[in-house]
N, C-alpha and C positions, 0 to 999 in steps of 0.2 A: 415568214414561219420558218423558213430554213435558217435565217440569220438567229432568230431566237432559240432554235433548237441547238445550234452550235454554240450560243452563249451559255445555255444550261449545261451543256456537255461539258464546255471548258471550265465553268464553275464548279461543277461537280468534280471534274479531274483535278482542279487547282486545290480543293479542299482535301482530296486524298493526298495529293502531294505534300502539301503543308502537314498532314498528319504523319506521313512517313518521315519527313525531314524532322518534326518534334520528336518522334520515337528514337531517331538517330542521335539527335542532340541530348535527349534526356539520358541515354545509355552512356555517352560520353562523358556527360557532367557526373553521373553516378560513378563512373569507373575512377575518374580524375580526383573526385572530392572524397570517395571513400579512402582511397590510399592517404590521402593528405589528412583525412580526420583521425585515421588509425595513428598516425605519427603524432599528431597534435595532443590526442589523449595521452599517449606513451610518455611524451615529454612533459606534459603538465603533470602527470603522476610523479615520474622521477626526479623532478625539481621539488617536489614537496616533502617536508618532514611530517605532514598531516595527511590524513587520507581526503581523496576529492570528495567523499561524503560518506560518513559513519552511520549508515542507515540503522544497523541494529543498536547503537548506543543511543542514537536519536529517539528511536522507537521507545525504548525502555525508560527514557527520562520523561517522555511524554505520557507514557502509561502511569507512571508513578504520580505524575501531578494530576492528571485526571482521575485517578482512585482516591486521592487525598480530596479532590473537590466533591466527588460523588458522595464519599463516605461522610463529609462534613454536615449533611442533613438527615444521617441515619445514625443508629446506635451501635455502628461496627466498631471493632476493636482496631483503633488506629496502628498500633505496634504491629499486630499480626499482618494486616493488609499491606502496610508499607514494606515489611521485609519480604512478603510474598511477592509484592510488585517488583521489587528490585531483582528478585531471583527468577521471576516466572519464565523467563527466555535463556536461563543461563546455560542450558545445554545446546543451543543452536550455535551453528559454526562461527558466527561473528562473535562470539563471547567465549571462544576457546573450546567450544564442544564439538561435536560430531555429528553428521547428518543422520538421524535416526527417525523412527516412526512416530514415536509417541515422546515428544519432547517435554511434555508436562511431566511425566514420571521420572525422566532422567533429570529434568531441573530440579526436582523435588528432592531427589537423592544427593545432587550437588550442593543444594541448599543445606541439607541435613548434616552433610560432613563439615561444613563451614560453621554452621550454628553450634554443633557439639563442640567443635575446637575452640569456639568462642564462649563456652560456658553457659549457654541457653537452657532453660528449664525444659525437660523432655516433654511435658505437656505443651508448652508452648511450640515447640519443634514440630509436633505431631500435627498441630492445628495450621501452621504455616505450610508444612508439606501437603496437607489435604487441600488448601486453597489452591497452590500451585498445581497441583494434579488436576484439578477441575477446570483451569481456565481455557482448556483447548476446545476447538470446535466453533464453527462459524455461526451456527444457530442452535437455539435451545427449544425443546418441546415444553419446559416448564422451567420455572426460575430455580436457581441452584441454592442449596443450603451448606453452610451458613451463609449469612448475608456478606461476610467478606469475599466468599468464592464468587457470588453473583457479581458483586462490585469489581473485583478484578477481571473477570469475564468481560464485563460491560466497557470498562477503560481500554481494554486490549482491542475490543471490537469497534468501539466508537472511534477510536484513533485511526481507523482505516476509512472512516467516512469524511466528508468535508473537504475543504480546500488543502488542509494538511494531509489528509490521506492521500489526495491526488497528487500532491507534489511529491510526497514521499515515494508513491509508487512509481512516478515518471523517474525521479532521480535514482531510486534502486533498479528500476527497469532498465536504465542504461547500461548497468553491469550484467543484469541477469539474461535481458534480451537485446544483446547488441543489434544495431542495424535497423531498429524500430523508427518510424517516421512520427510526426505529430498526428497524422491522419491515423495511423495505426493506434496509437494511445487513445485517440479519440473513440474509435471502434470498440477498444477493449472497455472503454469507460462506459459506454452504453451497454456492452454486454454484462458489465457487472452491477448495473443498476437494480435489476430484479433481486440478486443476492443481497445488495445493500438494503432493500427493503425488507427483506427476511431477517436480516441483522437487526434492523430497527424494530421489527416487531418482536424480537426476543428480549429486548431491554425492558427490565421490570421496575427499577427504582424512578421515582418521580423525577429527579434531576436528570438521570440518564435518559429518561423518554425525551425530555425536553431538548436535550443535547443532539439525541439521535436524529430525531425529526428535523431539527433545524439544520444538521449537517447533511442528511439525506436530500433536503431540498436544495442546499447548496451544489450538491453534487449533479443534481437533476438540472439546475440552472446553469452550471458550468457545462455540462455535456451539450446542452441547446446553443450556448454561446459559442462553444469551440467548434461546433459542427457548422454553425453559421459563418463563421470567421474564415473556417477552412474550405467551405464550398459555395460560398455566397456568388462567386464569378462563374459558376458553371450551371 
């Protein structure tokens, strides 16, 4: 009995010691690798003539493609929609704008200036600006009007879902939230899922619904897979 008690005490003490050693080693690894990683990213950026990742440009191009696809099965005015899609985030900092509260209004004004300079009809300009102003917000209480506004809103939000949305969030998140681990991103992904479901519920066009539901399921599956791979040994 005494020998057994000593063995249990030793086993318990040994586990505590291992945990303490692991904590020391974890801090050592974090301190040394963080310094090295900062220098690696700096050197990688300085050596390039291109951005490490152009999030805003990639986002705009993807939204334009999605908008065209969603509009192809509707009676939307393609010219108005395409121009609005290219301009929809023009006031965002990544496109030369400034950080403002309502980038929809500001982007519409920048679009108006460009369209006037390039000789567009006043009525066309007003329609484009109206669509741009209405694309903001992550959820809707009811579908937007005109149809071009709804389609641009859907393209902008559907792009946040699925594998593409997750990859963009992680790649841009490296810049916006430095120091995050994959586990941190996995936790944030899980926290985003309820909002992703509400975004999906706000989609009104037939093709938009199909895409949103498909991409929401992809996000849900990815969240489960990522959680499993990161935590399967604990």
